[in-house]
N, C-alpha and C positions, 0 to 999 in steps of 0.2 A: 755633388752627391756626399751626403754625411754617412760615411761608411760605418762608423760607430753606431749611429743610431739605427740604421737599418740592420746590421748584423746582430746587434743587441736583440732586436726583435725576432728576427729569423731563426738565429743560432739558440736563442732561449726556449724555442718550442720543442717538445719532444715528438720526433716524426721519423721513426726508423722505416726501413724498406717495407712496403706493404701497408704501413699505417701513417702515411703522409698527411692526413687530412688537415692537421692544424698549420703545416707550413704551407700547404697548397692554398688553404683560405688566406693567410697572411700574404702570400705570393700575389694571389690574384688581386687583393686589394691594392698593393704597391704597383702592380702593372696597369690597372684600369685606366688611371689618368694617362697614361703614355700610349695607349692602343685604341684603335678603333672599336675593337671588340676583343672580348675575354671569355673564354669557355673552359670548361674542365671535362677532360675525357672520360671514356668509360673505366679508364685504369687510374684515374685520380689525377693525371698529369694537367697542368695550368698551361693553356696556350693562348696566347696574344696575337693579334694580326694589326699591323699598320699598313694599309693599303697605300699604294702609290699614285692610283687614279688612272693607270696607263692600262689599255685593253691588252690581255694576255701577257702581262708581265711576268718575267721569271720570279720564282718564288724561293726566297732565301730563308733557311730556318737556322736560327740560333738556339743552341741547346746548353743548359746547365741543369744537373740534377738536384732534386730537393731532398732526397731521403739521406738517412745517415746509418751507420752501423747501430747496432743494439743487440738486444736479447729477447728470447721468448721463455717464459716460465713453463717447466716442463714437470714439476712435482713439488711436493712439500714434505718436509722432514723435521718434526719436532717444531713447526712455526717458521723454519727457515725455508727458502725457496730454492730449489734446484733449477738450472737454466741452461740453455743452449745459445749459441752466437747466431746472430743474424747479421750476416756480412763477415768481412775479415776482421776478426779481433785478435788481439795479441794477448795471450793469457799472462804473460809477464807482469802487465801493467793493472791487473785486475784486483788485488788485494788492496783493500781500505778505500776503494772508490765510492764515492757517493752516487747514487743512481736514483732514478724516478721510475716507480711502477705506474704503468698507465692505466690504472682503474679510474672510476669516477667517484669521488674526486681523487687524484693521483695521491699514491703512497710513498714517502720518501724510504730509502733504504740504503745500507752499506754493504759492499762485498766483504764477507768475513775474512779475518786473517789471524794467524797465530802470533802472539807477541814473541819477540826474538828469545825471550827468557826460556820458552819451553821447546824451542827448536835446537836441533844439532846444528853445527857448522854446514853439514852437508845438505840439511834441509834449507838453510837460509841461501844456499847458492844455487837452489832448484826453482824453477817456476811451478805453480800449482796447475795441473790441468783443469780446465773448465769443468769437466765431469765430475772433479773432486771440489768444487767451489760451492758456496752458498751465499745467497743474499740474506742478510738480517733486516726483516721490517718490523721488529718488536711486537710480533703477534704471538698468540698461542697457535697451536696446530690447528684447532678448531676454527679461529678467526681467521688465519692465513687461507684456509680452504674455502670459507664462505666468502671472503671479501676479494681473493685473487685467484681467479680460475686459471687452470691450465691453458697456456696458449696466450695469456696477458703479456703483451709487449713491454720492454723496459729499455730505458736509455741512460747515458750518463747524465748527471746533474753537474752542470758547469756554466759559470757566466761567461761573457764576452767582456773583456776588458783590454785597456791599453798595456803594452809592454814596452818599457822605454819610451822614447819619443816618437819612432816611426812606426812600430808594429802593433798588430792586434792579436790576441790570443782568446780562444774558446773552442767549443766542441762544434762540430757539424760545419766548420769552414769549409769543409770537404761535402758538399760543393755549394752551399748557401752563399760563401764569397763570390763565386762565379756567378750565380743568379744576381747578385748585387751589381756585379758588373755589367751584365745584360742591361739592368735598370738604368745605370750610368750612362751606357752607350745610347739607350734610347732617348734620354734627356739631351745628350749632346746632338742628336739628330733632330730635336724639335724645331720645326720651321725649315728644314731642310728639304729640298726637292730630291726625291730617289727614283730610280728606275727599276726597282724591284718591290714586290710585295713582301713585306718583312714579316716573319712568323718568330715569335719569341717562346720558347719552349721551357717550362720547369717540369722536368720529367721524374717519373717515379721508378723505384725498384731498380736503379742503376747498380747498387751495390750486390745484387743478388742475381739479376738476370737481363738488366736493361729492358725490361718489359715496356715501361713507359714510353721510352724513346722508340722502341720498334713499332708500336701500336700507334702512335702519335705521328710518327713520319709517314706510316703508310696512309694515314688519313688525310694529312696535308699535302702529301705527294711534292715535296720541294725540288726544285731543279739544283740547289746548291745548299749545303748546310756548313756550319761551324760548330764543332763540339768545343764548349769551353769547361776545362776541368783542371784540377791541380795536378802539380807534379812535385817530385821530391826536392825540398829545400836543402841547401847545404848546411851540415853541421860539423864540428871538428872530428867526429868520429865516423862519418859517412864517406863513400868512395867519391873523390872529387869528380871522376868522369860519369858518374851515374846521378848527380844533384846538381843543384843550380841555386846560386848565392841569392838571397833576398836583397831587393832593391836592385838587382841586376836587370829588371824589365821583364816583359811577358816572354814566354817561351814557345816558339813556333816549331811545330812538328813537321819531319821530313821522314818519308818512307812509304811503304805501299798503302796505307790507311789514309795518305795526304796527297790530294791532287795537286800535282807540281806547280802548275799556274797560280793556284790560290796561296801556297806557300811563298812563292816568289812574290806575287803582290804584296803580301803581309810584310816580308823583310824589306822590300823596295819602299814601301809606305814608312816603315819605322825609320828607315835612314833619311828620307824626305822630311820627317817630322821631328828628327832628333831625338826619337824614343829609343833608348837601348833595348835591345833584345837578345836573345838567347836561341840557340838552335838545339832541338831534342831529336836524336836519331831514333826513329821507332821501327826496328828492322821486320816487325811482324803486325799484328794487331796491336793498337795503341793501349789497350785496357782502358779505354773510356768508350763513352756512347759513339765515338766517331766511327767504330767498326760496324755496329747494327745500323747506323744511319746510312753509311757508304752502300751498303748492300740492300737498302730498302728498295722494294719493286724492281725497277730495271737497273737500279744503281744510281747514285747520287754523288755528284762532284763535292767533296768534302774537305775540310781544312780542321787541324787540331790545334787550338790555342790554349796554352797552359799557364796557370798561376804558380809560382813556386810557393810551396808550404812546408813548413817543419812538422814533424812528428804526426804524421798522417794516421787516421785511424785511432787518435787517442783523444782524450777530452781537453788537452792543451794544444791543439792545432795553432800554428803561428803563421802569419803572412805579414806582408808590408803594405802600408797604405799606398806608397808610391808605385808599387806594382799593381795593385787594383786600379790606381787612376791611369797608368799608361796603359793596361790592357784594355780598359774601356775606351781610351782615346784612340787606340790603334784599331780595335773592333769598328768603332764608328767611322772612321776614316776608310776602312775596307768596305763597309757598307754603301757610303756615300760614293765611293770610286766606281761602283759596279754600274756600268752603262749597258747598252744594247749587247755588248760583246759577252755579257754574262749568259745571255740567251744562247749565242752561238757556242760557247765553250762548255755549257752543262752537259 
């Protein structure tokens, strides 16, 4: 898997929650050569199926969400745009950011900021509330109203690029990096005999409601699922007990949102394959699609597998190539390991 190529394509697209069409189309095109069939759900999620050929085989669903955080235009003021967050946005990192307004064609913009020369020391130490921020699109009030209707979505404008020798940086790594992991796992499983029908889901609206995963899981009715998402990567200013070092391997969730035997299997396989892994204790809901997947229909045996990611929900999210590859290798081994016992334990 050429992660830089795939993530440059996926992360370069503007696709915030509820407006994932461009990312879904790209995801479907990347998934098609690896699946027996690919479809798009009513809520815009992409669902690929690889059938094992066994009658009444258990269904295993692998999920990674395609949406990213963003904004919605709420008004116009002297040609500048007022906006509201779409998902979890930290207002501290907004001033002077480049954005893309999702009109046709798209319009570039920047989040306005006051130069330090006209701020007091107290102003410089404060974050500006989103309600007091504007996007500058270089238009008059009349043109802004005409070209950018209220409700237009906006995303960050940020490229995907290598950082140092082993890292990749860009926007929307949460969670398109994990969708790339699903593609890599499928590539590793090509030609392998499986005992499960494999469903691969690129879900929508995770950042606001998990609606894409909820509805897709209801339709697919899986017996087992693995939610693949990001978790917090370690940095010097972060709590060591709440973060995970990059290049430390995939992170296996343990807690009530994680079925014990599935977590055990993942950890045992990592040991057998000499894949470094880390453990994240999830004392409640995992904060991922793992929770709505687990409680779909009568309940679904669930695992949560995570990729360490620095600077989550910013335009400069950073992950490690080795973690991407090792997570895909572990996931593929887990799928291949599922035999008839998967049906008994579901």
